[in-house]
C-alpha positions as CSV (number, residue, x, y, z in Angstrom):
1,M,21.2,-19.3,-23.3
2,P,17.4,-19.9,-23.9
3,N,15.1,-17.0,-24.1
4,Q,13.5,-16.7,-20.7
5,A,10.4,-15.0,-22.4
6,E,9.7,-18.3,-24.3
7,R,9.1,-21.8,-23.3
8,G,8.9,-24.8,-25.6
9,I,6.5,-27.6,-24.9
10,H,7.7,-31.2,-24.9
11,G,5.2,-33.9,-25.0
12,S,3.2,-36.4,-27.0
13,G,1.1,-39.5,-26.2
14,P,-1.4,-40.3,-23.5
15,V,-0.8,-38.9,-20.0
16,D,-1.8,-40.8,-16.7
17,V,-1.2,-38.6,-13.7
18,E,-2.8,-37.2,-10.5
19,F,-2.8,-33.5,-9.2
20,L,-4.1,-31.6,-6.4
21,A,-6.0,-28.4,-7.4
22,P,-4.4,-25.2,-6.2
23,P,-6.6,-23.0,-4.0
24,S,-9.4,-21.0,-5.7
25,K,-8.5,-17.4,-6.7
26,S,-12.1,-16.4,-6.7
27,V,-12.9,-17.8,-3.2
28,T,-9.7,-16.3,-1.7
29,Q,-10.7,-12.8,-3.0
30,R,-14.2,-13.1,-1.7
31,A,-12.9,-14.3,1.7
32,L,-10.4,-11.6,1.9
33,I,-13.3,-9.0,1.7
34,L,-15.5,-10.8,4.2
35,S,-12.6,-11.1,6.7
36,A,-12.0,-7.3,6.4
37,L,-15.7,-6.7,7.2
38,A,-16.0,-9.1,10.1
39,S,-15.4,-8.1,13.7
40,G,-12.1,-9.5,14.8
41,P,-9.6,-11.9,13.5
42,S,-10.1,-14.3,10.5
43,V,-7.7,-17.0,9.4
44,L,-7.7,-18.1,5.8
45,L,-6.1,-21.5,5.4
46,D,-4.6,-22.5,2.0
47,P,-5.2,-19.1,0.5
48,L,-4.0,-18.7,-3.1
49,E,-1.0,-16.6,-3.3
50,S,-0.9,-15.1,-6.7
51,D,-0.5,-11.7,-8.4
52,D,-4.3,-11.1,-8.2
53,T,-4.8,-12.1,-4.6
54,L,-1.7,-10.2,-3.4
55,A,-2.9,-7.1,-5.2
56,L,-6.1,-7.2,-3.1
57,A,-4.3,-8.2,0.1
58,N,-1.9,-5.2,-0.3
59,A,-4.8,-3.0,-1.1
60,L,-6.5,-4.0,2.2
61,S,-3.1,-3.2,4.0
62,A,-3.1,0.2,2.4
63,L,-6.5,0.8,3.8
64,G,-5.2,0.2,7.3
65,F,-6.3,-3.5,7.7
66,S,-3.7,-5.8,9.4
67,V,-3.1,-8.6,6.9
68,Q,-0.3,-11.1,8.0
69,R,0.7,-13.5,5.4
70,R,2.4,-16.8,6.2
71,P,2.7,-19.9,3.9
72,G,-0.7,-21.7,3.8
73,R,-2.1,-19.3,6.5
74,W,-3.4,-15.6,6.1
75,E,-4.5,-13.7,9.3
76,I,-6.7,-10.6,8.7
77,Q,-7.9,-8.4,11.5
78,G,-11.5,-7.3,10.7
79,R,-12.8,-3.9,11.7
80,G,-16.4,-4.7,11.8
81,G,-17.3,-2.6,8.6
82,R,-15.1,0.3,9.4
83,I,-12.4,1.3,6.8
84,P,-9.3,2.4,9.0
85,S,-7.9,4.8,6.5
86,L,-9.5,8.2,5.8
87,G,-8.1,8.1,2.3
88,A,-5.9,6.0,0.1
89,T,-4.9,5.3,-3.6
90,L,-5.2,1.7,-4.3
91,N,-3.5,-0.1,-7.2
92,A,-5.4,-3.3,-8.3
93,G,-2.9,-4.1,-11.0
94,D,-4.5,-6.4,-13.5
95,A,-7.0,-7.8,-11.1
96,G,-10.4,-6.9,-12.4
97,T,-12.1,-8.6,-9.3
98,A,-9.9,-6.7,-6.9
99,A,-10.8,-3.4,-8.7
100,R,-14.5,-3.9,-8.6
101,F,-14.6,-5.3,-5.0
102,L,-12.5,-2.4,-3.7
103,T,-14.6,0.2,-5.3
104,A,-17.6,-0.9,-3.4
105,L,-15.7,-1.7,-0.2
106,V,-14.3,1.9,0.3
107,C,-17.8,3.3,0.0
108,L,-18.2,2.1,3.6
109,G,-15.5,4.4,4.7
110,R,-15.2,8.1,5.3
111,G,-12.7,10.1,3.0
112,R,-11.3,10.2,-0.5
113,F,-10.2,7.0,-2.1
114,V,-8.9,6.4,-5.6
115,V,-9.0,2.8,-7.2
116,D,-6.6,2.5,-10.1
117,G,-4.7,-0.3,-12.0
118,S,-2.6,-1.3,-14.8
119,P,-2.7,0.1,-18.3
120,R,-5.1,-2.8,-19.3
121,M,-7.3,-2.2,-16.2
122,R,-7.7,1.4,-17.2
123,Q,-9.4,-0.1,-20.4
124,R,-11.8,-2.5,-18.6
125,P,-15.3,-1.6,-17.6
126,I,-16.5,-0.4,-14.3
127,Q,-19.4,1.9,-15.2
128,P,-22.2,-0.5,-14.3
129,L,-20.9,-0.6,-10.7
130,V,-20.3,3.3,-10.7
131,D,-23.8,3.8,-11.9
132,A,-25.3,1.6,-9.2
133,L,-23.2,3.4,-6.5
134,R,-24.3,6.7,-7.6
135,E,-27.9,5.7,-7.6
136,L,-27.2,4.8,-3.8
137,G,-25.8,8.1,-3.1
138,V,-22.2,7.6,-3.4
139,Q,-20.0,10.4,-4.9
140,V,-17.9,8.7,-7.6
141,R,-16.1,10.2,-10.5
142,Y,-13.9,8.9,-13.4
143,L,-10.4,10.5,-13.3
144,E,-9.5,9.7,-17.0
145,V,-11.6,7.6,-19.3
146,R,-15.4,7.6,-18.7
147,G,-16.5,4.1,-17.8
148,C,-13.0,2.8,-16.7
149,P,-10.6,3.1,-13.8
150,P,-9.2,5.1,-12.2
151,V,-12.2,6.2,-10.2
152,E,-12.4,8.6,-7.2
153,I,-14.8,7.9,-4.4
154,L,-15.7,10.5,-1.9
155,A,-17.0,8.1,0.8
156,E,-19.6,8.7,3.5
157,G,-20.9,5.3,4.0
158,L,-23.2,3.2,1.9
159,K,-27.0,3.5,2.0
160,G,-29.4,0.6,1.6
161,G,-32.4,0.5,-0.8
162,R,-33.0,-1.1,-4.1
163,V,-30.7,-0.8,-7.1
164,Q,-30.7,-2.6,-10.6
165,V,-27.1,-3.2,-11.8
166,R,-26.2,-4.0,-15.4
167,G,-24.4,-7.3,-15.5
168,E,-24.0,-8.1,-19.2
169,K,-20.3,-7.3,-19.1
170,S,-19.5,-8.9,-15.7
171,S,-21.2,-10.3,-12.6
172,Q,-18.5,-8.8,-10.5
173,F,-20.4,-5.5,-10.3
174,I,-23.2,-7.3,-8.4
175,S,-20.8,-9.5,-6.3
176,A,-18.9,-6.3,-5.2
177,L,-22.1,-4.7,-4.0
178,L,-23.3,-8.0,-2.3
179,L,-20.2,-8.0,-0.2
180,A,-20.2,-4.3,0.8
181,A,-24.0,-4.5,1.4
182,I,-23.5,-6.4,4.7
183,K,-22.3,-3.1,6.1
184,A,-24.7,-0.7,4.4
185,T,-26.9,1.5,6.8
186,S,-30.0,-0.5,5.9
187,P,-31.1,-3.6,3.9
188,L,-30.1,-3.4,0.3
189,R,-31.8,-5.3,-2.6
190,L,-29.8,-6.0,-5.8
191,E,-31.3,-7.0,-9.2
192,P,-29.6,-7.7,-12.5
193,D,-30.8,-5.2,-15.2
194,G,-31.0,-7.3,-18.4
195,S,-28.8,-10.2,-19.2
196,L,-26.2,-11.3,-16.7
197,A,-22.8,-12.6,-17.6
198,S,-20.9,-15.3,-15.6
199,F,-24.0,-15.8,-13.3
200,P,-22.5,-18.8,-11.5
201,Y,-20.1,-16.4,-9.9
202,L,-23.0,-14.8,-8.0
203,K,-23.8,-18.2,-6.5
204,L,-20.2,-18.5,-5.5
205,T,-20.3,-15.1,-3.7
206,A,-23.4,-16.2,-1.9
207,Q,-22.0,-19.4,-1.0
208,V,-18.8,-17.9,0.6
209,M,-21.0,-15.2,2.4
210,E,-23.0,-18.1,3.8
211,A,-19.9,-19.7,5.2
212,F,-19.1,-16.5,7.0
213,G,-22.7,-16.4,8.5
214,V,-24.1,-13.5,6.4
215,G,-25.7,-15.1,3.3
216,P,-28.0,-13.0,1.3
217,T,-31.7,-14.0,0.6
218,E,-32.4,-14.9,-3.0
219,K,-35.7,-13.1,-3.7
220,D,-35.9,-14.1,-7.5
221,P,-33.5,-15.9,-9.7
222,L,-30.3,-13.9,-9.4
223,A,-31.9,-11.1,-7.3
224,Y,-30.7,-10.9,-3.8
225,E,-31.4,-9.0,-0.6
226,V,-28.9,-8.4,2.0
227,S,-30.1,-7.6,5.6
228,A,-27.9,-4.7,6.8
229,P,-26.1,-3.7,8.8
230,R,-25.0,-7.2,9.9
231,E,-22.6,-8.0,12.7
232,F,-20.5,-11.2,12.3
233,A,-17.4,-12.5,13.8
234,G,-14.2,-13.4,12.0
235,R,-13.6,-17.0,11.6
236,E,-11.3,-19.7,10.4
237,F,-11.9,-20.5,6.8
238,R,-10.3,-23.0,4.4
239,I,-10.0,-22.1,0.7
240,E,-11.4,-24.8,-1.6
241,G,-9.5,-26.0,-4.7
242,D,-9.7,-24.2,-7.9
243,Y,-11.8,-25.6,-10.9
244,S,-10.3,-22.9,-13.4
245,S,-6.8,-24.2,-12.7
246,A,-7.9,-27.9,-12.7
247,G,-9.7,-27.5,-16.1
248,Y,-6.2,-27.4,-17.8
249,F,-5.3,-30.7,-16.5
250,F,-8.8,-32.2,-17.2
251,A,-8.3,-31.0,-20.8
252,A,-4.8,-32.5,-21.1
253,A,-6.6,-36.0,-20.5
254,A,-9.0,-35.2,-23.3
255,I,-6.4,-34.0,-25.8
256,T,-3.9,-36.9,-25.3
257,A,-6.7,-39.5,-24.8
258,G,-5.1,-40.1,-21.3
259,R,-6.3,-40.0,-17.8
260,V,-6.0,-37.3,-15.2
261,R,-7.3,-37.1,-11.6
262,V,-7.4,-33.8,-9.9
263,G,-8.1,-33.9,-6.1
264,N,-8.9,-31.1,-3.7
265,L,-12.1,-30.2,-5.5
266,R,-15.3,-29.7,-3.7
267,E,-18.0,-31.7,-5.7
268,D,-20.8,-29.3,-4.8
269,S,-18.8,-26.2,-5.5
270,A,-20.5,-23.1,-7.0
271,Q,-17.5,-22.3,-9.0
272,A,-18.5,-21.5,-12.6
273,D,-15.6,-23.6,-14.2
274,R,-16.8,-26.8,-12.6
275,G,-18.9,-26.7,-15.9
276,I,-15.9,-27.8,-17.8
277,L,-16.5,-31.4,-16.7
278,G,-19.8,-31.3,-18.4
279,A,-18.4,-29.9,-21.6
280,L,-15.6,-32.6,-21.7
281,A,-18.2,-35.3,-21.1
282,E,-20.2,-33.9,-24.1
283,M,-17.0,-34.2,-26.1
284,G,-16.9,-37.9,-25.3
285,C,-14.6,-38.1,-22.2
286,R,-15.4,-40.3,-19.2
287,V,-16.0,-38.1,-16.1
288,E,-16.0,-39.6,-12.7
289,A,-16.3,-38.2,-9.2
290,G,-14.9,-39.6,-6.0
291,D,-12.5,-39.1,-3.0
292,G,-12.7,-35.4,-3.1
293,G,-11.9,-34.9,-6.8
294,W,-12.7,-35.9,-10.3
295,T,-11.1,-38.2,-12.9
296,V,-11.3,-37.4,-16.6
297,T,-10.3,-40.1,-19.2
298,G,-10.1,-39.0,-22.8
299,S,-10.9,-40.7,-26.0
300,E,-11.6,-39.6,-29.6
301,L,-13.2,-36.2,-29.1
302,N,-16.6,-35.1,-30.4
303,P,-17.0,-31.5,-31.6
304,L,-18.4,-29.1,-28.9
305,Q,-21.6,-27.0,-29.4
306,R,-21.9,-24.9,-26.2
307,D,-22.9,-21.7,-24.8
308,L,-20.0,-20.7,-22.4
309,S,-21.4,-17.3,-21.0
310,G,-21.6,-19.0,-17.6
311,M,-18.0,-20.1,-17.6
312,P,-16.0,-17.7,-19.7
313,D,-12.6,-18.5,-18.1
314,A,-12.9,-22.1,-19.3
315,A,-13.6,-21.0,-22.9
316,P,-9.9,-20.7,-23.9
317,T,-9.2,-24.3,-22.5
318,L,-12.2,-25.6,-24.5
319,A,-11.3,-23.7,-27.5
320,V,-7.8,-25.3,-27.6
321,T,-9.3,-28.8,-26.9
322,A,-11.7,-28.3,-29.9
323,I,-8.8,-28.3,-32.4
324,F,-8.3,-31.9,-31.7
325,A,-12.0,-32.9,-32.2
326,R,-13.4,-34.8,-35.1
327,G,-15.5,-31.9,-36.5
328,R,-16.5,-28.3,-36.3
329,S,-17.1,-26.9,-32.7
330,V,-19.2,-23.7,-32.1
331,L,-18.5,-21.9,-29.0
332,T,-20.9,-19.1,-28.2
333,G,-21.5,-16.6,-25.4
334,L,-17.9,-15.3,-25.5
335,S,-18.6,-11.5,-25.6
336,T,-17.2,-10.9,-22.0
337,L,-13.9,-12.6,-23.1
338,R,-13.2,-9.4,-25.0
339,L,-13.0,-7.5,-21.8
340,K,-10.5,-9.6,-20.0
341,E,-6.6,-9.4,-19.7
342,S,-6.7,-9.5,-23.5
343,D,-9.4,-9.6,-26.1
344,R,-9.5,-13.5,-25.8
345,V,-12.0,-14.0,-28.7
346,S,-9.6,-12.3,-31.2
347,A,-6.6,-13.7,-29.6
348,L,-7.8,-17.2,-29.7
349,A,-8.8,-16.8,-33.4
350,K,-5.5,-15.6,-34.3
351,E,-3.4,-18.0,-32.4
352,L,-5.5,-21.2,-33.2
353,S,-5.2,-20.3,-36.8
354,R,-1.5,-19.8,-36.4
355,L,-1.4,-23.5,-35.2
356,G,-3.2,-24.5,-38.3
357,A,-6.9,-24.8,-37.3
358,E,-9.7,-23.2,-39.3
359,V,-11.3,-20.5,-37.1
360,V,-14.2,-18.2,-37.7
361,E,-14.5,-15.3,-35.3
362,G,-17.9,-13.8,-34.6
363,P,-18.8,-10.8,-32.2
364,D,-19.3,-13.4,-29.4
365,S,-18.5,-16.8,-30.9
366,L,-15.7,-19.0,-32.4
367,E,-16.2,-21.7,-34.9
368,I,-13.3,-24.1,-34.8
369,S,-12.6,-26.7,-37.4
370,P,-9.6,-29.1,-37.1
371,K,-7.0,-29.1,-39.8
372,P,-3.5,-30.5,-39.8
373,L,-1.6,-28.7,-37.1
374,R,1.9,-27.2,-36.9
375,G,4.3,-26.3,-34.2
376,V,4.7,-22.5,-34.0
377,S,5.5,-19.8,-31.5
378,V,2.4,-18.4,-30.2
379,E,1.6,-15.0,-28.7
380,T,-0.1,-14.9,-25.4
381,Y,-0.8,-11.2,-25.0
382,N,0.4,-11.0,-21.4
383,D,-2.8,-13.2,-20.5
384,H,-2.3,-15.9,-18.1
385,R,-5.3,-18.0,-19.4
386,M,-4.0,-17.7,-22.9
387,V,-0.7,-19.0,-21.8
388,M,-2.0,-22.1,-19.9
389,S,-4.6,-23.0,-22.6
390,L,-2.3,-22.7,-25.5
391,A,0.4,-24.8,-23.8
392,L,-2.1,-27.7,-23.9
393,A,-1.7,-27.7,-27.7
394,G,2.0,-28.6,-27.3
395,L,1.1,-32.0,-25.7
396,R,0.1,-33.2,-29.1
397,V,1.8,-30.8,-31.6
398,P,5.5,-30.9,-31.5
399,G,7.4,-27.5,-31.8
400,V,4.8,-25.3,-29.8
401,V,6.6,-22.4,-28.1
402,I,4.8,-20.2,-25.6
403,R,5.8,-16.6,-25.4
404,N,5.7,-14.8,-22.0
405,P,5.1,-17.9,-20.0
406,E,5.7,-16.4,-16.6
407,C,2.5,-14.3,-16.6
408,V,0.8,-17.4,-15.1
409,S,1.7,-16.0,-11.7
410,K,-1.5,-13.9,-12.1
411,S,-3.7,-16.9,-11.1
412,F,-1.5,-20.1,-10.9
413,P,2.2,-19.5,-10.0
414,G,2.9,-23.2,-9.7
415,F,1.5,-23.9,-13.2
416,W,4.7,-24.8,-15.0
417,Q,5.9,-27.0,-12.2
418,E,2.8,-29.1,-12.4
419,F,2.6,-29.0,-16.2
420,S,6.1,-30.3,-16.5
421,R,4.7,-33.6,-15.1
422,L,2.5,-33.9,-18.1
423,E,5.4,-33.3,-20.4
424,H,7.6,-35.8,-18.7
425,L,4.9,-38.4,-18.7
426,A,3.6,-37.7,-22.2
């Protein structure tokens, strides 16, 4: 019997295939929060059903919201900014976005709330959000390790005002406050304190808020003011396709010198990982837009010199792509990758080296020099993005085996079904 905790990759040669991008995890989670804050019912069409989005949906149910899930259609009964439950313990699992969004959301309620998560979540930062909430008068305390979940919130509503939020570790702290601010007792101005990681995600948050009719006002670059409290009705909202998931297939075209078209992608999307198209173009790929999607055609790959701080989730994909380039690639702006489901900087350095590449790991960088590659069994650290990125290497390198392949359910449950089409055609 094959080991179900491993999956061998089978493929070589150029691919030529078309896909439809799955729904966006980031947009689904933002739309869930906004649906809960609205007055009356909202219908989310084509939501992503994954571990992370289900963790958030289940937490909303635990807070007393009605969340009815049907294939391709989720119905949420909003309460106009009221949190139905007077207290609850919420388990965000491995979902960092859910943990941070829920911590801000429950401040609008009345009662005692605890936001917790997996063992890895208990190592991930939440202090910048807690500091900002305390500045706004919310009673929050850490129940175990300072700076990390679980946190206890004694909620009495959220006041407005002006607050600076440290965002060098994640933009999710500011996004969480932007969403909750809609139902604060008075207008709230949010400003980043110092550098800001993954800044395109703030644009995405604002874009989804605008679709619900409660868009914030951008006062300065990345500083927002939210008029509050705002009344808005629930609505029907279709979830756009996911650039993070599409990126694996675009990279497959680059790695195999083939062609991949991915549809169901909004060309003007604010999603951060839309930037992978520019990075692949820099590496020498032909990138073409049209008919609601993008086509990438690969060729010999140039090395990549790029700051990826604005699109950290694409960094593992591009790092794997770089081992097939014609020279040394330097990827910078990676510090936030150390705070994800795994320390992705260290994990990538180890596993790309195991495949045979020459890798120099810096505090926030990777220098990757191609060398003769070999098929090996690679560790994936229970990290969905490590699994999906490292699988790409097997399209060109015989004998690559992926450990713990099923953790892709965190963000892309259908990954292996779609990926098998690359293997069969390769």
